[in-house]
C-alpha positions as CSV (number, residue, x, y, z in Angstrom):
1,M,151.6,27.0,51.8
2,N,153.3,28.9,54.5
3,Q,156.5,26.9,54.7
4,G,156.6,25.9,51.0
5,R,160.1,27.3,50.6
6,I,161.6,24.7,53.0
7,W,161.9,22.3,49.9
8,T,164.4,24.7,48.4
9,V,166.7,24.0,51.3
10,V,165.9,20.3,52.0
11,N,165.2,17.8,49.2
12,P,161.7,16.3,49.6
13,T,163.2,12.8,49.1
14,V,165.2,13.4,52.3
15,G,162.8,15.7,54.2
16,L,159.5,13.7,53.9
17,P,161.0,10.3,55.1
18,L,162.6,12.2,58.1
19,L,159.3,14.0,58.9
20,L,157.2,10.8,58.7
21,G,160.0,8.8,60.6
22,S,160.0,11.3,63.3
23,V,156.1,11.2,63.7
24,T,156.3,7.5,63.9
25,V,159.1,7.5,66.6
26,I,157.1,10.0,68.6
27,A,153.9,7.9,68.4
28,I,155.8,4.7,69.6
29,L,157.4,6.6,72.5
30,V,154.0,7.9,73.6
31,H,152.4,4.5,73.5
32,A,155.4,3.0,75.3
33,A,155.1,5.6,78.1
34,V,151.4,4.9,78.5
35,L,152.0,1.2,78.5
36,N,154.7,1.5,81.2
37,N,153.1,4.1,83.4
38,T,149.5,2.8,83.7
39,A,148.0,-0.2,85.2
40,W,144.9,-0.4,83.0
41,F,146.5,-0.3,79.6
42,P,148.2,-3.7,79.6
43,K,144.9,-5.2,80.9
44,Y,143.1,-3.4,78.0
45,W,145.5,-5.0,75.5
46,Q,145.0,-8.5,77.0
47,G,141.2,-8.2,76.7
48,G,138.5,-8.9,79.1
49,S,138.8,-11.8,81.6
50,A,136.7,-14.7,80.7
51,V,136.4,-16.0,84.2
52,T,135.4,-13.4,86.9
53,A,136.1,-14.0,90.5
54,A,133.3,-15.3,92.6
55,P,131.9,-12.7,95.1
56,A,133.2,-13.3,98.6
57,A,130.8,-15.1,101.0
58,P,129.5,-12.8,103.8
59,A,131.2,-13.1,107.1
60,P,129.4,-15.2,109.7
61,A,127.5,-13.3,112.3
62,A,129.3,-12.7,115.7
63,A,128.1,-14.8,118.6
64,P,126.3,-12.7,121.2
65,A,128.5,-11.6,124.1
66,K,128.0,-13.5,127.4
67,K,127.1,-11.6,130.5
């Protein structure tokens, strides 16, 4: 292990919880940033819409111009 001697400086009962806690905090921050800075992510969490909007009716044809 390349960094195996770190445990001679930092006790594993302190270092491992700090490492895992920092990874957890970073993951939560990344998810919060995605949630706050995108429009699609909150909609994704809410799931698909059960009712879709009806298609708009075509516009009526314009009356012919009078001469």
